[in-house]
PyMOL Python script that loads the backbone (N, CA, C, O; Angstrom):
from pymol import cmd

cmd.read_pdbstr("""\
ATOM      1  N   MET A   1    -142.257 -87.256 -42.304  1.00  0.00           N
ATOM      2  CA  MET A   1    -142.841 -86.946 -42.065  1.00  0.00           C
ATOM      3  C   MET A   1    -142.747 -86.098 -42.847  1.00  0.00           C
ATOM      4  O   MET A   1    -141.732 -85.875 -43.508  1.00  0.00           O
ATOM      5  N   ILE A   2    -144.337 -85.160 -42.936  1.00  0.00           N
ATOM      6  CA  ILE A   2    -144.957 -84.144 -44.575  1.00  0.00           C
ATOM      7  C   ILE A   2    -145.336 -82.782 -43.639  1.00  0.00           C
ATOM      8  O   ILE A   2    -145.698 -82.799 -42.463  1.00  0.00           O
ATOM      9  N   LEU A   3    -145.147 -81.600 -44.506  1.00  0.00           N
ATOM     10  CA  LEU A   3    -145.166 -80.460 -43.732  1.00  0.00           C
ATOM     11  C   LEU A   3    -146.299 -80.332 -42.602  1.00  0.00           C
ATOM     12  O   LEU A   3    -145.847 -80.255 -41.459  1.00  0.00           O
ATOM     13  N   SER A   4    -147.474 -80.301 -42.708  1.00  0.00           N
ATOM     14  CA  SER A   4    -148.245 -80.283 -41.710  1.00  0.00           C
ATOM     15  C   SER A   4    -148.035 -80.971 -41.065  1.00  0.00           C
ATOM     16  O   SER A   4    -147.799 -80.203 -40.132  1.00  0.00           O
ATOM     17  N   ASP A   5    -147.846 -82.154 -40.559  1.00  0.00           N
ATOM     18  CA  ASP A   5    -147.324 -82.651 -39.193  1.00  0.00           C
ATOM     19  C   ASP A   5    -146.083 -81.710 -38.587  1.00  0.00           C
ATOM     20  O   ASP A   5    -146.090 -81.864 -37.366  1.00  0.00           O
ATOM     21  N   PHE A   6    -145.359 -81.085 -38.860  1.00  0.00           N
ATOM     22  CA  PHE A   6    -144.342 -80.258 -38.757  1.00  0.00           C
ATOM     23  C   PHE A   6    -144.605 -79.104 -38.672  1.00  0.00           C
ATOM     24  O   PHE A   6    -143.650 -78.390 -38.365  1.00  0.00           O
ATOM     25  N   ILE A   7    -145.883 -78.447 -38.880  1.00  0.00           N
ATOM     26  CA  ILE A   7    -146.334 -77.544 -38.051  1.00  0.00           C
ATOM     27  C   ILE A   7    -146.732 -77.151 -37.158  1.00  0.00           C
ATOM     28  O   ILE A   7    -146.669 -76.076 -36.563  1.00  0.00           O
ATOM     29  N   LEU A   8    -147.488 -78.667 -36.929  1.00  0.00           N
ATOM     30  CA  LEU A   8    -148.406 -78.525 -35.741  1.00  0.00           C
ATOM     31  C   LEU A   8    -147.278 -79.137 -34.179  1.00  0.00           C
ATOM     32  O   LEU A   8    -147.501 -79.127 -32.968  1.00  0.00           O
ATOM     33  N   LEU A   9    -145.986 -79.642 -35.073  1.00  0.00           N
ATOM     34  CA  LEU A   9    -145.528 -79.419 -33.760  1.00  0.00           C
ATOM     35  C   LEU A   9    -145.432 -78.704 -32.589  1.00  0.00           C
ATOM     36  O   LEU A   9    -146.367 -77.905 -32.541  1.00  0.00           O
ATOM     37  N   SER A  10    -144.602 -78.622 -31.465  1.00  0.00           N
ATOM     38  CA  SER A  10    -144.329 -77.555 -30.725  1.00  0.00           C
ATOM     39  C   SER A  10    -142.577 -77.259 -30.839  1.00  0.00           C
ATOM     40  O   SER A  10    -141.774 -78.134 -31.163  1.00  0.00           O
ATOM     41  N   GLU A  11    -142.181 -75.717 -30.468  1.00  0.00           N
ATOM     42  CA  GLU A  11    -141.092 -75.617 -30.799  1.00  0.00           C
ATOM     43  C   GLU A  11    -139.600 -76.811 -30.188  1.00  0.00           C
ATOM     44  O   GLU A  11    -138.581 -77.255 -30.717  1.00  0.00           O
ATOM     45  N   ALA A  12    -140.072 -76.893 -29.210  1.00  0.00           N
ATOM     46  CA  ALA A  12    -139.351 -78.528 -29.077  1.00  0.00           C
ATOM     47  C   ALA A  12    -138.693 -79.182 -29.328  1.00  0.00           C
ATOM     48  O   ALA A  12    -137.487 -79.408 -29.230  1.00  0.00           O
ATOM     49  N   GLU A  13    -140.262 -79.889 -30.031  1.00  0.00           N
ATOM     50  CA  GLU A  13    -140.522 -81.048 -31.198  1.00  0.00           C
ATOM     51  C   GLU A  13    -139.962 -80.945 -32.390  1.00  0.00           C
ATOM     52  O   GLU A  13    -139.339 -81.896 -32.863  1.00  0.00           O
ATOM     53  N   LYS A  14    -140.145 -79.421 -33.243  1.00  0.00           N
ATOM     54  CA  LYS A  14    -139.097 -79.271 -34.386  1.00  0.00           C
ATOM     55  C   LYS A  14    -138.096 -79.371 -34.112  1.00  0.00           C
ATOM     56  O   LYS A  14    -137.543 -80.390 -34.524  1.00  0.00           O
ATOM     57  N   LYS A  15    -137.131 -78.238 -33.128  1.00  0.00           N
ATOM     58  CA  LYS A  15    -135.369 -78.641 -32.744  1.00  0.00           C
ATOM     59  C   LYS A  15    -135.062 -80.430 -33.119  1.00  0.00           C
ATOM     60  O   LYS A  15    -134.483 -81.071 -33.996  1.00  0.00           O
ATOM     61  N   THR A  16    -135.857 -80.717 -31.847  1.00  0.00           N
ATOM     62  CA  THR A  16    -135.543 -82.826 -32.148  1.00  0.00           C
ATOM     63  C   THR A  16    -135.964 -82.380 -33.727  1.00  0.00           C
ATOM     64  O   THR A  16    -135.369 -81.583 -34.452  1.00  0.00           O
ATOM     65  N   VAL A  17    -137.154 -83.138 -34.012  1.00  0.00           N
ATOM     66  CA  VAL A  17    -136.945 -83.608 -35.604  1.00  0.00           C
ATOM     67  C   VAL A  17    -136.215 -83.041 -36.385  1.00  0.00           C
ATOM     68  O   VAL A  17    -135.633 -83.748 -37.206  1.00  0.00           O
ATOM     69  N   MET A  18    -135.954 -81.325 -36.405  1.00  0.00           N
ATOM     70  CA  MET A  18    -134.545 -81.149 -37.375  1.00  0.00           C
ATOM     71  C   MET A  18    -133.001 -81.474 -37.033  1.00  0.00           C
ATOM     72  O   MET A  18    -132.088 -81.152 -37.793  1.00  0.00           O
ATOM     73  N   LEU A  19    -132.792 -82.197 -35.715  1.00  0.00           N
ATOM     74  CA  LEU A  19    -131.780 -82.441 -35.533  1.00  0.00           C
ATOM     75  C   LEU A  19    -131.583 -83.780 -35.961  1.00  0.00           C
ATOM     76  O   LEU A  19    -130.513 -84.043 -36.511  1.00  0.00           O
ATOM     77  N   HIS A  20    -132.498 -84.738 -35.791  1.00  0.00           N
ATOM     78  CA  HIS A  20    -132.833 -86.443 -35.775  1.00  0.00           C
ATOM     79  C   HIS A  20    -133.067 -86.514 -37.334  1.00  0.00           C
ATOM     80  O   HIS A  20    -132.373 -87.319 -37.955  1.00  0.00           O
ATOM     81  N   GLN A  21    -133.866 -85.842 -37.937  1.00  0.00           N
ATOM     82  CA  GLN A  21    -134.128 -86.100 -39.653  1.00  0.00           C
ATOM     83  C   GLN A  21    -133.627 -84.825 -40.602  1.00  0.00           C
ATOM     84  O   GLN A  21    -133.477 -85.031 -41.806  1.00  0.00           O
ATOM     85  N   GLY A  22    -133.377 -83.532 -40.055  1.00  0.00           N
ATOM     86  CA  GLY A  22    -133.214 -82.395 -40.688  1.00  0.00           C
ATOM     87  C   GLY A  22    -132.314 -82.853 -41.627  1.00  0.00           C
ATOM     88  O   GLY A  22    -132.170 -84.068 -41.495  1.00  0.00           O
ATOM     89  N   ILE A  23    -131.385 -82.211 -42.869  1.00  0.00           N
ATOM     90  CA  ILE A  23    -130.034 -82.194 -43.475  1.00  0.00           C
ATOM     91  C   ILE A  23    -129.864 -81.320 -43.532  1.00  0.00           C
ATOM     92  O   ILE A  23    -130.694 -80.683 -44.180  1.00  0.00           O
ATOM     93  N   LEU A  24    -128.740 -80.573 -42.958  1.00  0.00           N
ATOM     94  CA  LEU A  24    -128.620 -78.902 -42.605  1.00  0.00           C
ATOM     95  C   LEU A  24    -127.641 -78.752 -44.694  1.00  0.00           C
ATOM     96  O   LEU A  24    -126.886 -79.464 -45.356  1.00  0.00           O
ATOM     97  N   ILE A  25    -128.201 -77.672 -44.841  1.00  0.00           N
ATOM     98  CA  ILE A  25    -127.938 -77.530 -46.328  1.00  0.00           C
ATOM     99  C   ILE A  25    -127.095 -76.374 -46.617  1.00  0.00           C
ATOM    100  O   ILE A  25    -126.140 -76.403 -47.392  1.00  0.00           O
ATOM    101  N   ALA A  26    -127.451 -75.454 -46.024  1.00  0.00           N
ATOM    102  CA  ALA A  26    -126.557 -74.436 -45.684  1.00  0.00           C
ATOM    103  C   ALA A  26    -126.624 -73.879 -44.136  1.00  0.00           C
ATOM    104  O   ALA A  26    -127.100 -74.320 -43.090  1.00  0.00           O
ATOM    105  N   LYS A  27    -125.985 -72.815 -44.475  1.00  0.00           N
ATOM    106  CA  LYS A  27    -126.360 -71.423 -43.279  1.00  0.00           C
ATOM    107  C   LYS A  27    -125.956 -70.046 -43.534  1.00  0.00           C
ATOM    108  O   LYS A  27    -125.133 -69.821 -44.421  1.00  0.00           O
ATOM    109  N   LYS A  28    -126.483 -69.053 -42.802  1.00  0.00           N
ATOM    110  CA  LYS A  28    -125.738 -68.178 -43.660  1.00  0.00           C
ATOM    111  C   LYS A  28    -126.410 -66.570 -42.025  1.00  0.00           C
ATOM    112  O   LYS A  28    -127.276 -66.922 -41.224  1.00  0.00           O
ATOM    113  N   ALA A  29    -125.871 -65.265 -41.939  1.00  0.00           N
ATOM    114  CA  ALA A  29    -126.251 -64.613 -40.968  1.00  0.00           C
ATOM    115  C   ALA A  29    -126.656 -63.484 -41.740  1.00  0.00           C
ATOM    116  O   ALA A  29    -126.422 -63.157 -42.904  1.00  0.00           O
ATOM    117  N   ASN A  30    -127.267 -63.007 -40.892  1.00  0.00           N
ATOM    118  CA  ASN A  30    -127.377 -61.272 -41.147  1.00  0.00           C
ATOM    119  C   ASN A  30    -127.656 -60.592 -39.547  1.00  0.00           C
ATOM    120  O   ASN A  30    -127.642 -61.330 -38.562  1.00  0.00           O
ATOM    121  N   GLN A  31    -127.870 -59.315 -39.450  1.00  0.00           N
ATOM    122  CA  GLN A  31    -126.680 -59.112 -38.379  1.00  0.00           C
ATOM    123  C   GLN A  31    -127.445 -59.365 -36.766  1.00  0.00           C
ATOM    124  O   GLN A  31    -126.785 -59.024 -35.784  1.00  0.00           O
ATOM    125  N   GLN A  32    -128.350 -59.755 -36.633  1.00  0.00           N
ATOM    126  CA  GLN A  32    -129.300 -60.406 -35.361  1.00  0.00           C
ATOM    127  C   GLN A  32    -129.408 -61.965 -35.688  1.00  0.00           C
ATOM    128  O   GLN A  32    -129.149 -62.581 -34.654  1.00  0.00           O
ATOM    129  N   PHE A  33    -129.690 -62.811 -36.721  1.00  0.00           N
ATOM    130  CA  PHE A  33    -129.864 -63.823 -36.245  1.00  0.00           C
ATOM    131  C   PHE A  33    -128.700 -65.068 -37.523  1.00  0.00           C
ATOM    132  O   PHE A  33    -128.084 -64.787 -38.551  1.00  0.00           O
ATOM    133  N   MET A  34    -128.881 -66.469 -36.725  1.00  0.00           N
ATOM    134  CA  MET A  34    -127.798 -66.427 -37.896  1.00  0.00           C
ATOM    135  C   MET A  34    -129.074 -68.187 -38.189  1.00  0.00           C
ATOM    136  O   MET A  34    -129.527 -69.032 -37.417  1.00  0.00           O
ATOM    137  N   ILE A  35    -129.192 -67.906 -39.977  1.00  0.00           N
ATOM    138  CA  ILE A  35    -130.089 -68.757 -40.702  1.00  0.00           C
ATOM    139  C   ILE A  35    -129.561 -70.365 -41.089  1.00  0.00           C
ATOM    140  O   ILE A  35    -128.598 -70.708 -41.775  1.00  0.00           O
ATOM    141  N   PHE A  36    -130.559 -71.182 -40.385  1.00  0.00           N
ATOM    142  CA  PHE A  36    -130.067 -72.284 -41.007  1.00  0.00           C
ATOM    143  C   PHE A  36    -131.249 -72.970 -41.967  1.00  0.00           C
ATOM    144  O   PHE A  36    -132.447 -72.687 -41.943  1.00  0.00           O
ATOM    145  N   LEU A  37    -130.687 -73.797 -42.685  1.00  0.00           N
ATOM    146  CA  LEU A  37    -131.532 -74.116 -44.032  1.00  0.00           C
ATOM    147  C   LEU A  37    -131.512 -75.725 -44.140  1.00  0.00           C
ATOM    148  O   LEU A  37    -130.587 -76.373 -44.630  1.00  0.00           O
ATOM    149  N   PHE A  38    -132.675 -76.242 -43.605  1.00  0.00           N
ATOM    150  CA  PHE A  38    -132.690 -77.521 -43.453  1.00  0.00           C
ATOM    151  C   PHE A  38    -133.337 -78.325 -44.082  1.00  0.00           C
ATOM    152  O   PHE A  38    -134.564 -78.240 -44.041  1.00  0.00           O
ATOM    153  N   GLN A  39    -132.709 -79.340 -44.848  1.00  0.00           N
ATOM    154  CA  GLN A  39    -134.127 -80.307 -45.582  1.00  0.00           C
ATOM    155  C   GLN A  39    -134.474 -81.602 -44.669  1.00  0.00           C
ATOM    156  O   GLN A  39    -133.864 -82.262 -43.828  1.00  0.00           O
ATOM    157  N   MET A  40    -136.277 -81.642 -45.494  1.00  0.00           N
ATOM    158  CA  MET A  40    -136.809 -82.661 -44.618  1.00  0.00           C
ATOM    159  C   MET A  40    -137.179 -83.393 -45.688  1.00  0.00           C
ATOM    160  O   MET A  40    -136.869 -82.995 -46.811  1.00  0.00           O
ATOM    161  N   GLN A  41    -137.798 -84.411 -45.540  1.00  0.00           N
ATOM    162  CA  GLN A  41    -138.334 -85.227 -47.221  1.00  0.00           C
ATOM    163  C   GLN A  41    -138.456 -84.457 -47.802  1.00  0.00           C
ATOM    164  O   GLN A  41    -137.572 -83.800 -48.350  1.00  0.00           O
ATOM    165  N   ALA A  42    -140.226 -84.230 -47.882  1.00  0.00           N
ATOM    166  CA  ALA A  42    -140.560 -83.436 -48.507  1.00  0.00           C
ATOM    167  C   ALA A  42    -140.502 -81.779 -48.298  1.00  0.00           C
ATOM    168  O   ALA A  42    -141.417 -81.210 -48.894  1.00  0.00           O
ATOM    169  N   PHE A  43    -139.562 -80.865 -47.535  1.00  0.00           N
ATOM    170  CA  PHE A  43    -140.290 -79.372 -47.532  1.00  0.00           C
ATOM    171  C   PHE A  43    -138.570 -79.144 -46.717  1.00  0.00           C
ATOM    172  O   PHE A  43    -137.621 -79.860 -46.397  1.00  0.00           O
ATOM    173  N   TYR A  44    -138.861 -78.037 -46.679  1.00  0.00           N
ATOM    174  CA  TYR A  44    -137.583 -77.358 -46.443  1.00  0.00           C
ATOM    175  C   TYR A  44    -137.583 -76.549 -45.186  1.00  0.00           C
ATOM    176  O   TYR A  44    -138.755 -76.183 -45.095  1.00  0.00           O
ATOM    177  N   VAL A  45    -136.881 -76.030 -44.095  1.00  0.00           N
ATOM    178  CA  VAL A  45    -137.232 -75.768 -43.451  1.00  0.00           C
ATOM    179  C   VAL A  45    -136.222 -74.313 -42.643  1.00  0.00           C
ATOM    180  O   VAL A  45    -135.053 -74.675 -42.509  1.00  0.00           O
ATOM    181  N   GLU A  46    -136.383 -73.329 -42.295  1.00  0.00           N
ATOM    182  CA  GLU A  46    -135.721 -72.353 -41.964  1.00  0.00           C
ATOM    183  C   GLU A  46    -135.423 -71.659 -40.815  1.00  0.00           C
ATOM    184  O   GLU A  46    -136.319 -70.826 -40.672  1.00  0.00           O
ATOM    185  N   VAL A  47    -134.797 -71.595 -40.118  1.00  0.00           N
ATOM    186  CA  VAL A  47    -133.907 -71.797 -38.364  1.00  0.00           C
ATOM    187  C   VAL A  47    -133.980 -70.817 -38.706  1.00  0.00           C
ATOM    188  O   VAL A  47    -134.084 -70.570 -39.907  1.00  0.00           O
ATOM    189  N   PHE A  48    -133.949 -69.754 -37.642  1.00  0.00           N
ATOM    190  CA  PHE A  48    -133.572 -68.734 -37.057  1.00  0.00           C
ATOM    191  C   PHE A  48    -133.449 -68.407 -36.102  1.00  0.00           C
ATOM    192  O   PHE A  48    -134.460 -67.870 -35.648  1.00  0.00           O
ATOM    193  N   CYS A  49    -132.134 -68.479 -35.078  1.00  0.00           N
ATOM    194  CA  CYS A  49    -131.146 -68.246 -34.300  1.00  0.00           C
ATOM    195  C   CYS A  49    -130.397 -67.133 -33.957  1.00  0.00           C
ATOM    196  O   CYS A  49    -129.366 -66.817 -34.550  1.00  0.00           O
ATOM    197  N   ASP A  50    -130.964 -66.408 -32.844  1.00  0.00           N
ATOM    198  CA  ASP A  50    -130.616 -65.417 -32.149  1.00  0.00           C
ATOM    199  C   ASP A  50    -129.316 -65.576 -31.896  1.00  0.00           C
ATOM    200  O   ASP A  50    -128.954 -66.544 -31.228  1.00  0.00           O
ATOM    201  N   LYS A  51    -128.192 -64.438 -32.502  1.00  0.00           N
ATOM    202  CA  LYS A  51    -127.013 -63.944 -32.236  1.00  0.00           C
ATOM    203  C   LYS A  51    -126.742 -64.581 -30.588  1.00  0.00           C
ATOM    204  O   LYS A  51    -126.414 -65.618 -30.012  1.00  0.00           O
ATOM    205  N   ALA A  52    -127.192 -62.964 -30.284  1.00  0.00           N
ATOM    206  CA  ALA A  52    -127.152 -62.618 -29.008  1.00  0.00           C
ATOM    207  C   ALA A  52    -126.856 -64.247 -28.172  1.00  0.00           C
ATOM    208  O   ALA A  52    -125.855 -64.962 -28.120  1.00  0.00           O
ATOM    209  N   THR A  53    -128.351 -64.391 -27.550  1.00  0.00           N
ATOM    210  CA  THR A  53    -128.903 -65.025 -26.899  1.00  0.00           C
ATOM    211  C   THR A  53    -128.917 -66.669 -27.238  1.00  0.00           C
ATOM    212  O   THR A  53    -129.019 -67.424 -26.271  1.00  0.00           O
ATOM    213  N   LYS A  54    -128.815 -67.267 -28.632  1.00  0.00           N
ATOM    214  CA  LYS A  54    -128.742 -68.365 -28.927  1.00  0.00           C
ATOM    215  C   LYS A  54    -129.971 -69.241 -28.879  1.00  0.00           C
ATOM    216  O   LYS A  54    -130.022 -70.471 -28.907  1.00  0.00           O
ATOM    217  N   GLN A  55    -131.046 -68.276 -28.795  1.00  0.00           N
ATOM    218  CA  GLN A  55    -132.203 -69.548 -28.753  1.00  0.00           C
ATOM    219  C   GLN A  55    -133.075 -69.228 -30.101  1.00  0.00           C
ATOM    220  O   GLN A  55    -133.027 -68.212 -30.795  1.00  0.00           O
ATOM    221  N   THR A  56    -133.821 -70.300 -30.251  1.00  0.00           N
ATOM    222  CA  THR A  56    -134.469 -70.549 -31.408  1.00  0.00           C
ATOM    223  C   THR A  56    -135.584 -69.319 -31.745  1.00  0.00           C
ATOM    224  O   THR A  56    -136.331 -69.134 -30.784  1.00  0.00           O
ATOM    225  N   HIS A  57    -135.824 -68.541 -32.768  1.00  0.00           N
ATOM    226  CA  HIS A  57    -136.537 -66.989 -32.821  1.00  0.00           C
ATOM    227  C   HIS A  57    -137.701 -67.699 -33.518  1.00  0.00           C
ATOM    228  O   HIS A  57    -138.860 -67.509 -33.150  1.00  0.00           O
ATOM    229  N   GLU A  58    -137.336 -68.639 -34.677  1.00  0.00           N
ATOM    230  CA  GLU A  58    -138.885 -68.880 -35.761  1.00  0.00           C
ATOM    231  C   GLU A  58    -138.658 -70.231 -36.675  1.00  0.00           C
ATOM    232  O   GLU A  58    -137.480 -70.583 -36.729  1.00  0.00           O
ATOM    233  N   PHE A  59    -139.175 -70.678 -37.076  1.00  0.00           N
ATOM    234  CA  PHE A  59    -139.369 -71.885 -37.400  1.00  0.00           C
ATOM    235  C   PHE A  59    -139.965 -71.119 -39.291  1.00  0.00           C
ATOM    236  O   PHE A  59    -140.852 -70.268 -39.222  1.00  0.00           O
ATOM    237  N   ARG A  60    -139.585 -71.381 -40.333  1.00  0.00           N
ATOM    238  CA  ARG A  60    -140.047 -70.784 -41.359  1.00  0.00           C
ATOM    239  C   ARG A  60    -140.302 -72.415 -42.914  1.00  0.00           C
ATOM    240  O   ARG A  60    -139.366 -72.938 -43.520  1.00  0.00           O
ATOM    241  N   VAL A  61    -141.365 -72.657 -43.037  1.00  0.00           N
ATOM    242  CA  VAL A  61    -141.034 -73.626 -43.710  1.00  0.00           C
ATOM    243  C   VAL A  61    -141.434 -73.678 -44.640  1.00  0.00           C
ATOM    244  O   VAL A  61    -142.565 -73.222 -44.473  1.00  0.00           O
ATOM    245  N   PHE A  62    -141.215 -74.239 -46.860  1.00  0.00           N
ATOM    246  CA  PHE A  62    -141.733 -74.016 -47.273  1.00  0.00           C
ATOM    247  C   PHE A  62    -141.425 -75.001 -47.870  1.00  0.00           C
ATOM    248  O   PHE A  62    -140.341 -75.437 -47.480  1.00  0.00           O
ATOM    249  N   ASN A  63    -142.240 -76.027 -49.275  1.00  0.00           N
ATOM    250  CA  ASN A  63    -142.185 -76.591 -50.205  1.00  0.00           C
ATOM    251  C   ASN A  63    -142.258 -76.173 -51.656  1.00  0.00           C
ATOM    252  O   ASN A  63    -142.677 -76.747 -52.661  1.00  0.00           O
ATOM    253  N   GLN A  64    -141.809 -75.191 -51.479  1.00  0.00           N
ATOM    254  CA  GLN A  64    -141.888 -74.916 -53.516  1.00  0.00           C
ATOM    255  C   GLN A  64    -139.549 -74.569 -53.483  1.00  0.00           C
ATOM    256  O   GLN A  64    -138.713 -74.185 -52.666  1.00  0.00           O
ATOM    257  N   THR A  65    -139.577 -74.966 -54.697  1.00  0.00           N
ATOM    258  CA  THR A  65    -138.150 -75.061 -54.647  1.00  0.00           C
ATOM    259  C   THR A  65    -137.466 -73.678 -55.063  1.00  0.00           C
ATOM    260  O   THR A  65    -136.271 -73.394 -54.986  1.00  0.00           O
ATOM    261  N   ASN A  66    -138.467 -72.931 -55.500  1.00  0.00           N
ATOM    262  CA  ASN A  66    -137.662 -71.425 -56.308  1.00  0.00           C
ATOM    263  C   ASN A  66    -138.256 -70.212 -55.382  1.00  0.00           C
ATOM    264  O   ASN A  66    -138.580 -69.073 -55.715  1.00  0.00           O
ATOM    265  N   GLN A  67    -138.296 -71.077 -53.658  1.00  0.00           N
ATOM    266  CA  GLN A  67    -138.174 -70.143 -52.355  1.00  0.00           C
ATOM    267  C   GLN A  67    -136.561 -70.714 -51.956  1.00  0.00           C
ATOM    268  O   GLN A  67    -136.241 -70.367 -50.819  1.00  0.00           O
ATOM    269  N   LEU A  68    -135.740 -71.339 -52.521  1.00  0.00           N
ATOM    270  CA  LEU A  68    -134.120 -71.766 -52.517  1.00  0.00           C
ATOM    271  C   LEU A  68    -133.599 -70.614 -53.422  1.00  0.00           C
ATOM    272  O   LEU A  68    -132.377 -70.486 -53.497  1.00  0.00           O
ATOM    273  N   ASP A  69    -134.426 -69.733 -54.141  1.00  0.00           N
ATOM    274  CA  ASP A  69    -133.375 -68.593 -54.993  1.00  0.00           C
ATOM    275  C   ASP A  69    -132.532 -67.843 -53.852  1.00  0.00           C
ATOM    276  O   ASP A  69    -131.329 -67.757 -54.095  1.00  0.00           O
ATOM    277  N   PRO A  70    -132.872 -67.420 -52.930  1.00  0.00           N
ATOM    278  CA  PRO A  70    -132.182 -66.818 -51.919  1.00  0.00           C
ATOM    279  C   PRO A  70    -131.083 -67.261 -51.226  1.00  0.00           C
ATOM    280  O   PRO A  70    -130.145 -66.720 -50.641  1.00  0.00           O
ATOM    281  N   TRP A  71    -131.569 -68.784 -51.521  1.00  0.00           N
ATOM    282  CA  TRP A  71    -130.024 -69.347 -50.655  1.00  0.00           C
ATOM    283  C   TRP A  71    -129.319 -70.151 -51.364  1.00  0.00           C
ATOM    284  O   TRP A  71    -128.667 -71.049 -50.832  1.00  0.00           O
ATOM    285  N   LEU A  72    -129.347 -69.901 -53.033  1.00  0.00           N
ATOM    286  CA  LEU A  72    -128.242 -70.475 -54.275  1.00  0.00           C
ATOM    287  C   LEU A  72    -126.690 -70.242 -53.656  1.00  0.00           C
ATOM    288  O   LEU A  72    -125.731 -71.010 -53.577  1.00  0.00           O
ATOM    289  N   ASP A  73    -126.825 -69.220 -53.364  1.00  0.00           N
ATOM    290  CA  ASP A  73    -124.822 -68.802 -53.418  1.00  0.00           C
ATOM    291  C   ASP A  73    -124.590 -69.324 -52.119  1.00  0.00           C
ATOM    292  O   ASP A  73    -123.409 -69.667 -52.076  1.00  0.00           O
ATOM    293  N   ALA A  74    -125.166 -69.549 -51.026  1.00  0.00           N
ATOM    294  CA  ALA A  74    -125.293 -70.092 -50.352  1.00  0.00           C
ATOM    295  C   ALA A  74    -124.519 -71.850 -49.545  1.00  0.00           C
ATOM    296  O   ALA A  74    -123.658 -72.214 -48.744  1.00  0.00           O
ATOM    297  N   ILE A  75    -125.444 -72.344 -50.349  1.00  0.00           N
ATOM    298  CA  ILE A  75    -125.076 -73.764 -50.960  1.00  0.00           C
ATOM    299  C   ILE A  75    -124.316 -74.322 -51.500  1.00  0.00           C
ATOM    300  O   ILE A  75    -124.572 -74.495 -52.692  1.00  0.00           O
ATOM    301  N   PRO A  76    -122.410 -75.166 -50.742  1.00  0.00           N
ATOM    302  CA  PRO A  76    -122.219 -75.435 -51.451  1.00  0.00           C
ATOM    303  C   PRO A  76    -122.681 -76.572 -52.238  1.00  0.00           C
ATOM    304  O   PRO A  76    -123.554 -77.417 -52.039  1.00  0.00           O
ATOM    305  N   ILE A  77    -122.050 -76.412 -52.962  1.00  0.00           N
ATOM    306  CA  ILE A  77    -123.078 -77.721 -54.446  1.00  0.00           C
ATOM    307  C   ILE A  77    -122.085 -78.804 -54.217  1.00  0.00           C
ATOM    308  O   ILE A  77    -122.285 -79.981 -53.915  1.00  0.00           O
ATOM    309  N   PRO A  78    -120.856 -78.097 -54.447  1.00  0.00           N
ATOM    310  CA  PRO A  78    -119.861 -79.720 -54.581  1.00  0.00           C
ATOM    311  C   PRO A  78    -119.931 -79.944 -53.664  1.00  0.00           C
ATOM    312  O   PRO A  78    -119.913 -81.171 -53.567  1.00  0.00           O
ATOM    313  N   ASP A  79    -120.038 -79.368 -52.520  1.00  0.00           N
ATOM    314  CA  ASP A  79    -120.115 -80.937 -51.003  1.00  0.00           C
ATOM    315  C   ASP A  79    -121.602 -81.503 -50.983  1.00  0.00           C
ATOM    316  O   ASP A  79    -121.793 -82.486 -50.267  1.00  0.00           O
ATOM    317  N   LEU A  80    -122.684 -80.975 -51.707  1.00  0.00           N
ATOM    318  CA  LEU A  80    -123.922 -82.419 -52.619  1.00  0.00           C
ATOM    319  C   LEU A  80    -123.291 -83.470 -53.694  1.00  0.00           C
ATOM    320  O   LEU A  80    -123.946 -84.478 -53.961  1.00  0.00           O
ATOM    321  N   ILE A  81    -122.371 -83.310 -54.145  1.00  0.00           N
ATOM    322  CA  ILE A  81    -122.274 -84.005 -55.192  1.00  0.00           C
ATOM    323  C   ILE A  81    -121.125 -85.292 -55.177  1.00  0.00           C
ATOM    324  O   ILE A  81    -120.984 -86.006 -56.170  1.00  0.00           O
TER     325      ILE A  81
END
""", "prot")
cmd.dss("prot")
cmd.show_as("cartoon", "prot")
cmd.util.cbc("prot")
cmd.orient("prot")
């Protein structure tokens, strides 16, 4: 799947694709959200889930590796080797 195809999916379709095709790389939390980072074939997806309601709030997609910088401390590098 390419980035533009993913963007056009409904929220339910995005969830299904993430669970079946995405690779969970890392997760982190802030006060309101649990944020998951998934790698797809040619792009990355940040999934924001509300801690209180457990509902998906937002999908953020990107394909530039420099946007991984905020995630570097959360990615368990030894687990990937």
